[in-house]
C-alpha positions as CSV (number, residue, x, y, z in Angstrom):
1,X,-2.6,0.0,-6.3
2,X,-1.6,0.6,-2.8
3,X,1.2,2.4,-1.0
4,X,2.6,0.0,1.6
5,X,4.9,1.9,3.9
6,X,7.2,4.9,3.7
7,X,10.7,3.5,3.5
8,X,12.6,4.9,6.4
9,X,12.5,1.9,8.8
10,X,12.9,-1.0,6.3
11,X,16.2,-2.8,6.7
12,X,17.2,-5.2,4.0
13,X,20.2,-7.4,4.4
14,X,21.2,-7.7,0.8
15,X,24.6,-8.0,-0.8
16,X,24.6,-7.1,-4.4
17,X,27.7,-7.3,-6.6
18,X,27.9,-5.7,-10.0
19,X,30.4,-6.0,-12.8
20,X,33.0,-3.4,-12.0
21,X,33.7,-3.8,-8.3
22,X,33.0,-0.7,-6.1
23,X,30.7,0.9,-8.7
24,X,27.1,1.8,-7.7
25,X,24.3,0.3,-9.7
26,X,22.9,2.6,-12.4
27,X,19.9,4.4,-11.0
28,X,16.8,5.5,-12.9
29,X,16.2,9.0,-14.0
30,X,13.1,10.9,-12.9
31,X,10.6,13.4,-14.2
32,X,7.8,15.5,-12.6
33,X,4.5,13.7,-13.3
34,X,2.2,15.8,-11.1
35,X,2.9,19.2,-9.4
36,X,0.2,20.6,-7.1
37,X,0.2,23.3,-4.5
38,X,-0.5,22.5,-0.8
39,X,-3.5,24.4,0.5
40,X,-7.1,24.3,1.6
41,X,-8.9,25.5,-1.6
42,X,-10.1,23.7,-4.7
43,X,-7.3,22.6,-6.9
44,X,-4.9,22.1,-4.0
45,X,-3.9,19.2,-1.8
46,X,-4.4,19.5,1.9
47,X,-1.8,19.0,4.7
48,X,-1.2,19.5,8.4
49,X,0.9,22.6,7.7
50,X,-1.6,25.0,9.4
51,X,-1.8,22.7,12.4
52,X,2.0,22.8,12.8
53,X,2.2,26.6,12.5
54,X,-0.7,27.1,14.9
55,X,1.3,24.8,17.4
56,X,4.3,27.1,17.0
57,X,6.3,25.0,14.6
58,X,7.4,27.5,12.0
59,X,11.1,26.6,11.3
60,X,11.2,25.0,7.8
61,X,13.5,22.2,9.0
62,X,11.1,21.3,11.9
63,X,8.1,21.6,9.6
64,X,9.7,19.1,7.2
65,X,10.2,16.6,10.1
66,X,6.5,16.8,11.1
67,X,4.7,17.6,7.8
68,X,2.0,15.1,6.8
69,X,0.1,15.0,3.5
70,X,-2.4,12.6,1.9
71,X,-0.6,9.4,0.8
72,X,-3.4,7.1,-0.5
73,X,-3.0,7.6,-4.3
74,X,-4.2,5.7,-7.3
75,X,-2.5,6.4,-10.7
76,X,-4.4,5.4,-13.8
77,X,-2.8,6.5,-17.0
78,X,-2.5,10.3,-16.8
79,X,-5.0,10.6,-13.9
80,X,-4.1,10.7,-10.2
81,X,-6.8,10.0,-7.6
82,X,-6.0,11.3,-4.1
83,X,-7.8,10.5,-0.8
84,X,-7.3,13.9,0.8
85,X,-7.8,13.3,4.5
86,X,-7.1,17.0,5.3
87,X,-9.6,18.6,2.9
88,X,-12.1,15.8,3.3
89,X,-12.4,15.2,-0.4
90,X,-11.5,12.7,-3.1
91,X,-9.5,14.7,-5.7
92,X,-8.9,13.7,-9.3
93,X,-6.1,15.4,-11.3
94,X,-4.6,14.8,-14.7
95,X,-1.0,15.3,-15.5
96,X,-0.5,18.3,-17.8
97,X,2.5,19.8,-19.5
98,X,5.6,19.5,-17.3
99,X,3.5,17.8,-14.7
100,X,1.3,20.7,-14.0
101,X,-1.8,19.4,-12.3
102,X,-5.1,19.9,-14.1
103,X,-8.1,19.5,-11.7
104,X,-10.6,17.0,-13.1
105,X,-13.1,16.4,-10.3
106,X,-13.6,16.6,-6.6
107,X,-16.0,14.3,-4.6
108,X,-17.0,16.3,-1.5
109,X,-17.6,14.7,1.9
110,X,-21.4,15.2,1.5
111,X,-23.7,14.6,-1.3
112,X,-27.0,12.9,-2.4
113,X,-27.3,9.8,-0.3
114,X,-24.0,9.9,1.5
115,X,-21.8,11.7,4.0
116,X,-18.4,11.2,5.5
117,X,-15.9,13.1,7.6
118,X,-12.3,12.0,6.8
119,X,-11.3,10.0,3.7
120,X,-8.3,7.8,4.2
121,X,-7.9,5.5,1.2
122,X,-8.9,5.3,-2.5
123,X,-8.9,2.6,-5.2
124,X,-10.2,2.7,-8.7
125,X,-11.3,-0.3,-10.8
126,X,-10.8,-0.9,-14.5
127,X,-14.1,1.0,-15.3
128,X,-13.0,4.1,-13.5
129,X,-15.4,3.5,-10.5
130,X,-14.0,4.8,-7.3
131,X,-13.9,3.2,-3.9
132,X,-13.0,5.2,-0.8
133,X,-12.4,4.2,2.9
134,X,-13.7,7.0,5.1
135,X,-14.9,7.6,8.7
136,X,-18.2,8.9,10.0
137,X,-19.0,9.9,13.5
138,X,-22.5,11.0,14.2
139,X,-25.6,10.3,16.3
140,X,-27.5,8.8,13.4
141,X,-25.5,5.6,13.5
142,X,-26.9,3.1,15.9
143,X,-25.8,-0.2,17.5
144,X,-28.0,-3.2,17.0
145,X,-29.4,-2.7,20.5
146,X,-30.6,0.8,19.5
147,X,-28.0,2.7,21.5
148,X,-26.3,5.7,19.8
149,X,-22.8,4.9,18.7
150,X,-20.5,7.9,19.2
151,X,-17.4,6.0,18.0
152,X,-15.6,6.7,14.7
153,X,-17.1,4.3,12.2
154,X,-15.3,3.2,9.0
155,X,-17.2,2.7,5.8
156,X,-16.4,2.0,2.2
157,X,-18.1,4.3,-0.3
158,X,-18.4,3.5,-4.0
159,X,-18.9,6.2,-6.7
160,X,-19.2,6.1,-10.5
161,X,-16.4,7.4,-12.7
162,X,-18.0,10.8,-12.7
163,X,-18.5,11.0,-8.9
164,X,-22.1,9.8,-8.5
165,X,-22.7,7.9,-5.3
166,X,-23.7,4.2,-5.6
167,X,-23.6,2.6,-2.1
168,X,-21.7,2.1,1.1
169,X,-20.3,-1.0,2.8
170,X,-20.5,-0.9,6.6
171,X,-23.0,0.4,9.1
172,X,-26.3,1.6,7.5
173,X,-25.0,0.4,4.1
174,X,-24.6,-3.0,2.5
175,X,-23.2,-5.7,4.9
176,X,-24.1,-3.5,7.9
177,X,-21.7,-5.0,10.5
178,X,-19.3,-2.5,12.1
179,X,-16.0,-2.2,10.3
180,X,-12.6,-1.5,11.9
181,X,-10.1,0.7,10.0
182,X,-8.8,-1.3,7.1
183,X,-5.1,-1.5,6.6
184,X,-5.6,-1.1,2.9
185,X,-8.0,-2.0,0.0
186,X,-7.3,-3.4,-3.4
187,X,-9.1,-4.6,-6.5
188,X,-8.8,-7.3,-9.1
189,X,-9.8,-7.3,-12.8
190,X,-13.0,-9.2,-12.1
191,X,-14.5,-6.3,-10.2
192,X,-13.9,-7.7,-6.7
193,X,-12.9,-5.4,-3.9
194,X,-10.4,-6.8,-1.3
195,X,-10.4,-5.2,2.2
196,X,-7.4,-6.1,4.4
197,X,-7.3,-5.8,8.2
198,X,-4.2,-6.3,10.3
199,X,-4.8,-7.4,13.9
200,X,-2.6,-7.9,16.9
201,X,-4.0,-10.7,19.0
202,X,-2.1,-11.3,22.2
203,X,1.1,-10.1,20.7
204,X,0.8,-12.1,17.4
205,X,0.1,-10.6,14.0
206,X,-2.9,-11.8,12.1
207,X,-4.6,-10.8,8.8
208,X,-8.2,-10.8,7.9
209,X,-9.4,-10.4,4.3
210,X,-12.9,-9.7,3.1
211,X,-13.8,-9.7,-0.6
212,X,-16.8,-8.0,-2.0
213,X,-18.3,-8.3,-5.5
214,X,-18.8,-5.2,-7.7
215,X,-22.4,-5.0,-6.3
216,X,-21.1,-4.9,-2.7
217,X,-21.9,-8.4,-1.6
218,X,-19.5,-10.3,0.6
219,X,-18.3,-13.3,-1.4
220,X,-15.1,-14.5,0.5
221,X,-13.5,-14.2,3.9
222,X,-10.1,-15.3,5.1
223,X,-8.4,-15.3,8.5
224,X,-4.7,-16.1,8.8
225,X,-5.3,-17.8,12.2
226,X,-6.1,-20.9,10.1
227,X,-2.8,-20.9,8.4
228,X,-0.2,-23.3,9.9
229,X,2.2,-21.6,12.3
230,X,5.0,-23.9,11.3
231,X,6.8,-24.6,8.0
232,X,8.9,-27.7,7.4
233,X,12.0,-26.5,5.5
234,X,14.9,-28.8,4.7
235,X,13.7,-31.3,7.3
236,X,13.6,-28.6,10.1
237,X,10.4,-27.1,11.6
238,X,10.4,-23.3,11.5
239,X,8.0,-21.0,13.4
240,X,6.1,-18.9,10.8
241,X,4.6,-15.4,10.9
242,X,2.5,-14.0,8.0
243,X,3.8,-10.4,7.7
244,X,2.5,-9.5,4.2
245,X,-0.4,-10.3,2.0
246,X,-1.7,-9.2,-1.4
247,X,-4.1,-10.3,-4.2
248,X,-3.5,-11.2,-7.8
249,X,-5.4,-9.2,-10.5
250,X,-6.2,-12.0,-13.0
251,X,-6.6,-15.0,-10.8
252,X,-8.5,-15.7,-7.6
253,X,-5.4,-16.1,-5.5
254,X,-3.7,-14.4,-2.6
255,X,0.1,-13.9,-2.1
256,X,1.5,-14.6,1.3
257,X,4.8,-13.4,2.7
258,X,6.0,-15.3,5.8
259,X,8.9,-14.8,8.1
260,X,10.1,-18.2,9.4
261,X,12.3,-18.7,12.4
262,X,14.3,-21.8,13.4
263,X,15.0,-22.1,17.2
264,X,17.2,-24.7,18.8
265,X,18.1,-25.5,22.4
266,X,21.6,-24.1,23.2
267,X,22.0,-25.6,26.6
268,X,22.5,-23.0,29.3
269,X,21.4,-20.3,26.8
270,X,18.0,-22.0,26.2
271,X,16.3,-21.7,22.8
272,X,18.3,-19.5,20.4
273,X,17.5,-18.3,16.9
274,X,19.8,-20.3,14.6
275,X,18.0,-19.9,11.2
276,X,15.7,-17.6,9.2
277,X,13.8,-17.9,5.9
278,X,11.5,-15.6,4.0
279,X,8.9,-17.5,1.9
280,X,6.6,-16.1,-0.7
281,X,3.6,-18.4,-1.4
282,X,0.4,-18.4,-3.5
283,X,-2.9,-19.2,-1.8
284,X,-5.9,-20.5,-3.8
285,X,-9.2,-18.9,-2.7
286,X,-11.2,-21.5,-4.6
287,X,-9.3,-24.5,-3.1
288,X,-8.7,-22.8,0.3
289,X,-5.1,-24.0,0.4
290,X,-1.5,-22.8,-0.3
291,X,-1.1,-24.0,-3.9
292,X,2.5,-23.0,-4.8
293,X,5.7,-21.7,-3.3
294,X,7.2,-18.9,-5.3
295,X,10.3,-17.7,-3.5
296,X,12.5,-18.9,-0.6
297,X,15.2,-16.7,0.7
298,X,17.6,-17.0,3.7
299,X,17.2,-13.4,4.6
300,X,14.5,-10.8,5.1
301,X,12.6,-10.5,1.9
302,X,11.9,-7.1,0.5
303,X,8.5,-5.5,1.2
304,X,5.8,-5.8,-1.4
305,X,5.1,-2.6,-3.3
306,X,2.3,-4.0,-5.4
307,X,1.2,-6.3,-8.2
308,X,0.7,-5.2,-11.8
309,X,-2.2,-5.9,-14.1
310,X,-0.3,-8.9,-15.6
311,X,0.4,-10.2,-12.1
312,X,4.1,-9.3,-11.9
313,X,5.0,-9.0,-8.2
314,X,7.0,-5.9,-7.4
315,X,9.2,-6.0,-4.2
316,X,11.4,-3.2,-2.9
317,X,14.1,-2.7,-0.2
318,X,17.0,-0.6,0.8
319,X,20.4,-1.8,-0.3
320,X,22.8,-0.9,2.5
321,X,25.9,-1.5,0.6
322,X,25.1,0.8,-2.3
323,X,22.7,3.1,-0.4
324,X,20.0,2.9,-3.1
325,X,16.5,1.6,-3.3
326,X,16.2,-1.7,-5.1
327,X,13.0,-2.7,-7.0
328,X,12.6,-6.4,-7.7
329,X,10.2,-7.3,-10.5
330,X,9.2,-11.0,-10.3
331,X,7.2,-12.6,-13.1
332,X,6.1,-15.7,-11.3
333,X,4.8,-17.4,-14.5
334,X,8.0,-17.0,-16.4
335,X,10.1,-17.3,-13.2
336,X,11.9,-14.2,-14.3
337,X,13.6,-11.6,-12.1
338,X,14.5,-8.0,-13.2
339,X,15.7,-5.1,-11.2
340,X,15.6,-1.3,-11.1
341,X,17.4,1.1,-8.7
342,X,16.5,4.6,-7.4
343,X,18.6,7.0,-5.4
344,X,17.4,8.0,-1.9
345,X,15.6,11.3,-2.0
346,X,15.0,12.0,1.7
347,X,18.1,14.1,1.9
348,X,16.6,16.7,-0.5
349,X,12.8,16.4,-0.1
350,X,10.3,15.3,2.5
351,X,9.7,11.8,1.0
352,X,6.4,10.0,1.5
353,X,7.1,6.7,-0.3
354,X,6.9,4.8,-3.5
355,X,3.9,3.9,-5.7
356,X,3.3,1.4,-8.5
357,X,0.7,1.7,-11.3
358,X,-1.1,-1.2,-13.0
359,X,1.5,-1.1,-15.9
360,X,4.5,-1.5,-13.6
361,X,5.6,2.2,-13.7
362,X,7.2,3.5,-10.5
363,X,6.6,6.8,-8.8
364,X,7.7,8.7,-5.7
365,X,5.7,11.2,-3.6
366,X,7.7,14.2,-2.3
367,X,7.0,17.6,-0.9
368,X,9.2,20.6,-1.9
369,X,9.7,23.6,0.3
370,X,6.8,22.5,2.4
371,X,4.5,24.0,-0.2
372,X,4.4,21.7,-3.3
373,X,3.0,18.2,-3.6
374,X,5.0,16.4,-6.3
375,X,4.7,13.0,-7.8
376,X,7.9,11.9,-9.6
377,X,7.9,9.3,-12.3
378,X,11.0,7.1,-12.4
379,X,12.3,6.4,-16.0
380,X,13.4,2.8,-16.1
381,X,16.7,1.6,-17.3
382,X,17.1,-1.4,-19.5
383,X,17.1,-4.7,-17.6
384,X,19.8,-4.6,-14.9
385,X,21.8,-7.7,-14.2
386,X,22.4,-8.6,-10.6
387,X,24.8,-11.1,-9.2
388,X,23.8,-12.3,-5.7
């Protein structure tokens, strides 16, 4: 599971009409799933609070505006895995009574056979094995020419379910080429690790994907520069940009989200944007081709939140009309769409985004009073009908 982006800057142009004109859609209830204190000691979650106060930012409102906490989280059943970039550890908690966090394990930044400085991302496979993206800067890392590399290097570390180190991917590990900072990592149910890199090349967005087996061997690479930059839609040629990508869990396929723009010459005004389509497609790794179109919308598609263990795609976006967050569950095999809605929490808490577990349960990460790290579980309503 991955957290894609905090929601503040997503604009979704959606008109949703419900039975009973003027009534807001029914929103999910919520309960506290995990409640942890912010701090720098065992059993706490780190933050930049001390950095802010040392810089003279002490007003609670200002702190809320600048507060940062670890946001790479994996939720497996009652367990929560956190890549704590401020404390430099991988923390594992279980959800106790009323959401009280029960510390289960911490993987420190140094142990037998490994060391890292800052941990940024975490993912957990079906066996409970832990993958972490972390940085390492030291004079013991060398370039191929033998010169000392003082740059920050990114590596992927793998640990057993009980925290024993297995191997690294990156410099001085398996597949020892230097690795840039991944945008995110994900897993499938076959034990493969997917590492995603987003690159800006001369002002254009490209994605690179590297897939590693459970033993750390590279077994697939993909670069979106080889995907066609044009889509023919209804007889018109649209300029395409791949803005989102994900992997299925039960099938060796990727999911592409493309933004497609139709420009036409408008005389003195030159080329003008006259059409737009969002397209969701399935890409076969084995066949190295786009194998199926899933969705085609004439507006900005919601952002992907994640994909469940049964390969239901979950999208989300802000509904401007009703001022709620809409979650769109798309079962591509049944071609079935269901929806859930959540109120906006940012007026009450520092809100750090939404999360999805493998079973399709929804969560929010919030911070209360700049002191408490809280994971909220959203209690789904029965299927909500939407008329678009």
